[in-house]
MARKOL-410956 format. One record per residue (C-alpha): x, y, z. Coordinates in steps of 0.1 Angstrom, whole numbers, plus 5000, padded with zeros to 4 digits. Layout:
// residues N
XYZ
...
//
This chain:
// residues 1106
826962805945
829563045932
827763065899
824463145917
825963425937
827563575906
824263575888
822563755917
825264025918
825064095881
821164115884
821364365912
823964575894
821764585863
818764685884
820664965901
822065095868
818565095852
817265275883
819965535879
819065585843
815365605851
816065875877
816966115849
813966035827
812866355809
809266255812
809166235849
807666545865
806566625901
805366905924
807366955955
805766875988
806467006023
809166876046
806566776071
805066536046
808266386033
811266336057
814766316044
816365986038
819166036062
816766026092
815165686083
816665356095
816465086069
815264746082
817664456079
817064176054
814263956064
812964166093
809264256090
809464316053
808863986038
811764036015
813163696004
815963845983
819663785994
820964026020
823564145997
821064305974
819364506002
822664606016
823764725982
820664935980
821165086014
824765176007
824165325974
821365555987
820365835964
822765745937
820865425928
817065495933
814965165931
811665095913
811865355885
808365295871
806865335906
808865645910
807665775877
803965715887
804465885921
806166185905
803266215880
800866215910
802766515923
805166365948
808366575949
811366395935
813366485966
810966265986
811865965964
815665985964
816065735992
815365365994
811865265987
811265196023
811465566030
808765656006
806065786028
802465676021
803565375999
802865016011
805064755994
803764415987
807164245997
806664376032
804064106038
805763756040
802663556031
801563786002
800963625968
801363835937
798763865910
800763615890
800363355917
803863375930
805763575954
805463955950
808064145931
810664385946
808664695934
805164565936
802864825954
800064715976
798765055988
799065425981
797965666009
798566036002
795466186016
795366556024
798866636010
799566945990
800166765957
799466865921
799366595895
797166345877
796265975876
798765825851
796765665822
799265365823
798565305859
796365005853
798764845829
801964855850
802964525865
804064695898
800464815905
798564505895
798364405932
797264745944
794564705970
794265065985
794265395967
793765695990
794066035974
791166215992
791266585999
793966665973
792466935952
795466925928
794866565917
793066525884
792766245857
790365995844
789265715868
789065475838
792765385844
791765215876
789364975859
792064705854
793264705890
791164405899
792564365934
791464715945
789464695977
789465055989
789265375968
789265715985
789165995959
786766235977
787266605971
789666565942
789466685906
789266335890
786566265865
785165985844
782365725845
781565545877
781065235856
784865195854
784565025888
781964765877
784564495870
786164535905
784364255922
786564275953
785864645959
784864705995
784865095998
784265345971
784365705981
784065955952
782266245970
782966595958
784466485924
783466535888
782666175883
779366095865
777565795851
774665575859
773965395892
772965095871
776565065858
777664955893
776964585890
778064275908
779464475938
778764195961
781464295985
780864675985
779864796020
780465166016
779365375986
779765755988
778865955957
777766275973
778266585952
778966405920
777166395886
775866045891
772365985880
769965695881
767065535899
767265395934
765865065920
769264995906
770564935942
769064595947
769964355974
771264105949
773864355936
774764505970
774064245996
776664396020
775964766015
776064936050
776865306040
775065476012
775665856006
773965995974
773466345987
773566625962
773366385932
770966345904
769466015915
765765975919
763165725926
761065605954
762765535987
760865215991
763265065966
765765045994
763664856019
765364526011
768864666019
768564546055
772364586060
772164966057
773365156088
773765496072
771465636045
772065986031
769766116004
769766486011
768966725983
768066465958
764966395938
763866085957
760366065971
758065825989
756965756024
759165676054
756865396063
758465176036
761865206054
760665116088
761864756084
765464866082
766264756117
769964826114
769565186103
771365436126
771665746105
768965876081
769166206062
766366306039
766966686039
765366886011
763766575995
760266485988
760166206013
757066226035
755766056065
753566106096
754265896128
751365676139
750865356158
752565156130
755865316140
755965126172
759164936178
760565056145
764065176139
765265056172
768965156164
768265496148
770365766164
770166056139
767166146118
767066456095
763966556076
764666926073
762767096045
760866786035
757066736034
757166506063
754666606090
756466466120
753566526144
750666306157
747666406137
745166306163
745866306200
742866086206
744465796187
746865556202
750365686198
753265456188
755065286217
758765276219
758865546193
762465626185
763365536220
767165556214
767165856190
769766116199
769166386174
766166486153
765966766127
762566846113
763367206105
761167346077
758667066079
754967166078
754167066114
751567336118
750767256154
751367326190
754767306206
753267116235
751966846211
755266826193
757366786225
754966536239
755866296210
759266246226
758366256263
759665896267
762865936247
765765836269
768665966248
767266256227
769766536232
769266766202
765866856188
765667096159
762267216147
762867556131
760467716107
757767456114
754867696122
754767576158
752867796183
752067796220
754267816251
757267606261
757167466296
759667266317
758066926309
758566796344
757966426350
759066316315
762166126304
762866396278
763466636307
766466426317
768066396283
767466706262
770466936258
769567146228
766167276217
765967476185
762567636178
763767936158
761468086132
758167966147
755268146164
756168056199
754368296222
756168236255
758368026277
757667956313
760467706319
763167516301
762267156290
765166956305
767166956337
770466946318
769467166289
772267396278
770967566247
767567696236
766867886205
763768096202
765068336176
762768486149
759568426168
757568746162
756268816197
757568636227
756668656264
759468526286
758968516323
761268666348
761968326363
762968186330
765368476323
766768446358
767268076354
769068126321
771468376337
772068176369
772467836352
774267976321
771667826298
772367966263
769068116252
768868266217
766268546215
767568716184
764968876162
762268806187
760369086202
759469086239
755869126245
756269256281
759469416290
758669466327
760469146336
763569266317
763369606333
763269456367
766369246359
768169566348
767169746380
768269456402
771669436384
771269096368
771369256334
773669536323
774369706290
777669666272
779869976271
780169956233
777369946208
776769616190
774269736164
774370026141
771270086119
771970376096
768770326078
766570366109
769070606125
769670426158
772270216175
771969966203
774069826231
774169456239
773969296273
776869166293
775268836301
776868556280
773768336284
771268556265
771668626228
769368906219
768469166193
768569476214
766069676195
763469406200
764569296235
764469626254
764869916230
764070186256
767070096277
769569956251
768970166221
769270536213
768970756182
772070826162
773371176157
771471326128
768071216142
765671286170
763471056191
763670786218
764870426216
764470306180
761770556170
764070796154
763271056127
766071236107
766571596115
764871836092
766672066068
768872336084
768972146117
771371896131
771871666161
775371596172
774471386202
772671056207
769171006219
768171366214
764471456214
764971776194
767471876167
769472196170
769172476145
772172536122
774372836130
773373166116
773973206079
774272836073
772172556060
772272176053
772372016019
769971746030
768071616061
769771416088
772771636095
774871466122
777271746132
777472116130
779972076102
777171946080
775772296081
777372466051
777972836056
777073086030
780473236036
783573146056
783272866081
781472786114
782972966144
784472796174
781372866195
779072716168
776873016171
777273166136
779373146105
782573336106
785273426082
788773276082
791773446097
792673756077
789073796064
786073976078
782373956071
780674216051
776874256051
775674486024
772374666021
770874386000
771574126026
774473966007
777273836028
780773786018
784273756034
786574036024
790274056029
790974266060
794174416046
792274606020
790274776047
793174836071
791774596096
793774356118
791974016117
794373806138
791873516142
788673396126
785273546133
785673906126
783274146109
784074456090
782174666115
783774516146
787274396135
790074596153
791974836130
795574786123
798074976145
798175336133
794675316118
791275386133
787575416124
785875746119
782875636139
781675306154
780375066127
782575186099
783874916077
787175076070
790175196090
791875526081
795375626088
795675836120
797676156123
801176126135
802275986159
799775736145
801175436164
800575606197
797175746189
795775426173
796875086186
793574906191
793774876229
791174696248
789675026260
789475166225
785975036218
785174996181
787175296169
790575146175
792075426195
794675386221
793775446258
792975806264
792175886227
788775926211
786876076182
787376016145
790975916137
791575946174
792376316172
790876416205
791376306241
788676106258
787076196291
789576196319
792576286296
794076606285
796076716255
799876776258
802276796229
799876606206
799576336231
796876256256
797876236293
795676106321
794076376342
794676386379
792076266404
789376496418
791676646443
794176716415
791376876395
790477096424
794077206428
794277266390
791277496392
792877686420
796077716400
794077846370
792378116391
795678206407
797378226373
794678446359
794878676389
798678686388
798678756351
796279046356
798279176385
801479156364
799979336335
798579606357
801979656375
803779676342
801279936330
801680146361
805380136361
805580226324
803180516329
805080636360
808480616342
806980796312
805681086333
808481106359
811581036339
813381366328
814681416294
818081266292
820981466278
823381346251
826081306276
823881086297
822880876267
826580836257
827280696292
824580426290
825480066298
824679736280
821079696292
820280066285
821380016249
819679666245
816379766260
815179996232
816379736206
814379466223
811379686226
811479756189
812079396179
810079206205
806879216184
808679076154
810178796175
806878706190
805178686156
808078466144
807578226173
803778226167
804378146130
806777866141
803977716161
801677726131
804177586108
804777276130
801577146114
803677076083
805376796101
802876606122
805476356133
807476626150
807076636187
809476866205
809276936242
809177316235
806477286209
803677296234
805077606250
805577776216
801977716208
800977886241
802678196228
800078216201
797878346228
794878136216
792077986236
793277636226
796777716239
795177836272
793177516272
796277306271
798277526294
795677526321
794377166315
790777286310
789776946296
790176776329
787776986351
785277096325
785076786302
786776726269
783976796244
782577096262
785977246267
786877196231
783677356218
784077666240
787777706232
787177656195
784777936194
786778156218
789978116198
789078356169
786678566190
788778666219
791378866198
788479036180
786779106214
789979266227
790379476196
786679586200
787379676236
790279896223
787780076201
785580136231
788580266249
789180506220
785880666228
787080746263
790680846256
791781006224
794080786203
794680556233
792380276219
793980286184
797480286198
796679996221
794879796194
797879836170
800179726198
797979416205
797479336169
800879166164
800378956195
796778846187
796478836149
798378516141
796778326170
793278456161
793678396124
795078046131
792077966153
789678096127
791277896100
791177576121
787577636132
786477656095
788777386082
787677026077
789676706077
789076576042
791976326042
793376086067
797076066077
797875866046
796176096021
793075886016
789876086011
787276066039
784376156017
781076216036
782876126068
784976436068
784876616101
785876956116
789376986128
788677156161
785276996166
785776626155
782376536168
780776746140
780876646104
781576896078
778076856064
776276876098
773677156102
772977136139
773077426163
776677366171
777677346135
775677656127
777177846155
780677746146
780077846110
778778186120
781778246143
784078126116
782778346089
782578656111
786178596122
787378526087
785878856075
787479036104
790978886099
790978886061
789079206053
788379436083
791879436099
793779466066
791179716055
791779926086
795479926079
794880036043
792680316057
795580426079
797880416049
795480636029
795180886057
798980896060
799280966023
796881256025
798581396055
802081386040
801081486005
801981866009
805481776020
806081595987
805481915966
808982045972
812481945962
815682005981
818982085963
822482135977
825382345966
828682195979
831382425989
834682386007
833782216040
830282346037
827082316017
824082526010
820782346009
817682505992
814082395990
812182445957
808482415954
806682265923
803182265910
800682015924
798781755903
795581975905
797382265888
797482495918
800582705924
802682625955
802682855984
805983015995
807882776017
809183056038
805683136049
804982776062
806482646094
806482306079
808482436050
811182546073
811082206090
811282046056
814382256048
815782156082
815181786075
816981816042
819981986057
820181736085
819981446060
822581616038
824981646067
824381286077
825281156043
828081376032
829881486064
831881306090
831981486123
830081786139
828282026117
826582356122
823282446106
822382806098
818982926083
819283206059
816183406048
813883096054
814882966020
818282806024
820282626051
823982666054
825782336065
829282386078
831682126092
833282226125
836482136144
840182116137
840081746128
837681796100
837381496078
835881706050
833381606025
833181256011
833481425977
836981545986
838081185986
836781125952
840181185936
841280845948
838380675931
837880585895
835380785875
832880495873
833080415910
832680785918
829480815897
828080505915
828880645949
827280975941
824080795930
823980595963
824580905984
821881095966
819480815972
820280806008
819981186012
816581175995
815380886016
816481026049
815081366040
811781216032
811681016065
812481316086
809981536067
807181276071
807781256108
807581636111
804381646091
802981356112
803581546144
801581836131
798781596120
798581426154
797081736169
794181736144
793681356136
793281106165
793680816141
797080916129
797981006165
797180656176
799080496147
802280676153
804180366165
802980176135
804180436109
807380516127
808880166124
809080196087
811580416068
808780576048
805180596059
803980456026
805780126035
802880046058
801579836029
804079586041
802079556073
798979486053
800779226032
802279056062
798779026078
797378876046
800278646042
799878526078
796178466072
796978266041
799678066059
797477966087
794777876062
796877656039
799277506064
797077206072
795977146036
797276866014
799677095996
800477306027
804277246026
804577375990
802277675995
803977776028
807377756012
806277955982
804678236003
807578246027
810178285999
808178555981
807678746013
811378716023
812578825989
810279125990
811479236024
815079196014
814479395983
812579695997
814179716032
811079886046
811979896083
813880176101
815979926119
817779706094
817979416119
814179396119
814079346082
816779086083
814878906111
//
């Protein structure tokens, strides 16, 4: 006993040691499985020895295996086979009882091994690993291993990763069940021919091939499934002698062939599947298979037509499929006796694709007595006619599904069957379905498939829509881009339809890009688009755009010739910062606005309408360019909403916004809004009162001056010495007032040099120019008389009014001797600059804008901006005539008249210049003599003592000599009409300036003598000319009237300065507004100032300095 126990312990230890070694065999490989397929060992309870396992080994061995666990894995060769099949090693670490899917032979107490004795510890009876994610192969040594010789079941179905040759299973003679369907195994099916105990052989969906004839002596085989394999052969190989128990035969999708009658002796068949094979024959040969329950002959050449011989046949048949076979499952002649008890227990029939070629009423009538027929499929059978409810038949109580798709059914008046739940009438070309049938489908929720079937009469459908039984889905379910339409479905779950065939007028609409109604849609023509659905007409593309092809869906499909489509979709516009330019040839382009001084804030601008930038304006509406305005440009030109197309600010108008619009007046280069009508009336009253007051003032001043001149006695020297401040200032102001006024007038003219200058006194200074324009601004004539009319009148009156006043003076000269000339010469300093300035502005044109850019043909007149320089209308002609007449007057006639006065003066004073005064200086006295000399014509001079003017000449020389050389009172004494004795009087005699010469150096003395001599000569000449002029006044009215003009100069010949000043003034007012006005004005001014400083022509030195 002790010896036996010792032997068992050594044997178990050796077994465990060998298992431990086999666990680390390099040849064992496996693919891991999932935790759901293989549980860990720690969660499995091992059965005790002798409990339901059939294990006859001593308990010590089992306990030793349980305690050792993973360290001593049992059955190494079984483990190796399983790992090669793809079982993860982790799933085989525990005791063998925990190996899932493995059935051990020692678990069956009464099992006998293949050797005739008790089964071994590692003998395997079954392997069931179906559907697990394994990847491996059938070990080639599987059939030679002792542990698998008793294998009865091998189930590896639905494991795509299992491969290997099935020939290794040919030696497993005890196999009864083989499930290898849908695996990658291969080999010859003849490998199983020696397995005489095989009961089930399932190899469907594998790469197994071979001949059916190789399966011999399968007397126990009841199920043979070879569908989808490469098995070939004739059905005659399946004889009843070789397969006496065969109940399930599936050879679908194989290469078998033959006549189906060869199977008529297999009376044990319950399931026969020969779909998609090359078998043929007539079903009548199989009618004796009384146990047949399932028969599938899809896509075969098996034929058959039911007749009376079919009576009581196939009593157990439940499923029959003849789809796409030549069987004509229809009674050929209704007058013959039909079969009785025809397929009375059938549950499903599929004859789809069979050439029935009959009426649906005839086809359904075949099954009127079927008690259990639930599903009837007859698609694509060329059936015609109408379907009714088949009341009074047994079929009406059993039918659940009727599939008649793809036929020529013309209508349905009712559903065949009280319990029917699904009817398919799809793909029937033209179908007429009654309102009651549709309403029954909706109410009873019968699934009716009407897809691809057109409704013959949609009135019933329309009524259901109007009554609310049918409604369209919110979303479209069909989008046909080829035919350019889309369709909505219906909300009813019972009806499955094709909307464009069921009710297109209500459910379908044309897509954008087409026009029409329902499904009759035509793509939009070129250059048109449709952006909405179901439009009967397409819209034209925006202006200046076109489409690349037909069927434009949106306005964006219209491609602009330039820019992009505007927000209003009305036309093509340019982008922001660009404006449209349309040239004479019709070419269109988007140009940058900055280059044209335009302000294109947003898209859609054109060059002719875009607002100019601030400080810029158009010359006239429609111009494509903005020009810089005169200063202050930002106030004149700011593109206000009231500016129109010119870009002027409110109140400004005309080219470059140089004038004021109606209702505004000019003030200090700015336009101010006029008062209301009442204000205008008051303004007119003020103007009239102002004119009346000014006339009254002038008349009063004239009367007072005349009265004082005639009534005021000659004042003595003592009276003059006692004069106060105003008495001394008055004559100085009288003499210098004209010069001051001219200075102020020139100041107003020169303000044009700086257009940005805007002083408060500037407006009033310009009034002092005494021009019509100044009066216009002063009296606000633009408000009551209109801006353009007032400007035109004042522009013409500006140069003409001074000339008219001078002309009136000439008329006055005809009435009063020398009065007209004297008054004209007094008015001339007041009126000349204003008149010349008005004339120059009337004739001047604006050739450049405020920035110096040339205006070209758009140049306009300065005072008449509404007239271009090249205009020849009556207003332009009149302005030119007035301008040229005034220019001739101011530049030629007036200076010419002054030159005429100068010439007359020279001829009048010429005799006084034919004598020379000398002085003999004595002690506190001097003797002055006058010497005559020969004239230029060679005549001898007359005696000076015989001419009164000679005596006056001698007196003038003596007075001048005393003025220069003496300090104090002197006495003049005429001696013999030829010399004048000048003697210094008084006790405080200062003596002659020459007496002080001893204190001066010789050089300084000579210079002083030269200066004194020059002064004596100059004063002598001045006094002499005045004496002569007094004599000439009596005989020459012109010289008498020009006395005031000549007397303001030291010498009468200095009147040329007056002529030069008039010409300089005319030049200044002409060039002041030119492009180089500043340089020219500065040049003329400096030359004139230098000349006056050099010559000192005025009697009063302050006038010259001013």
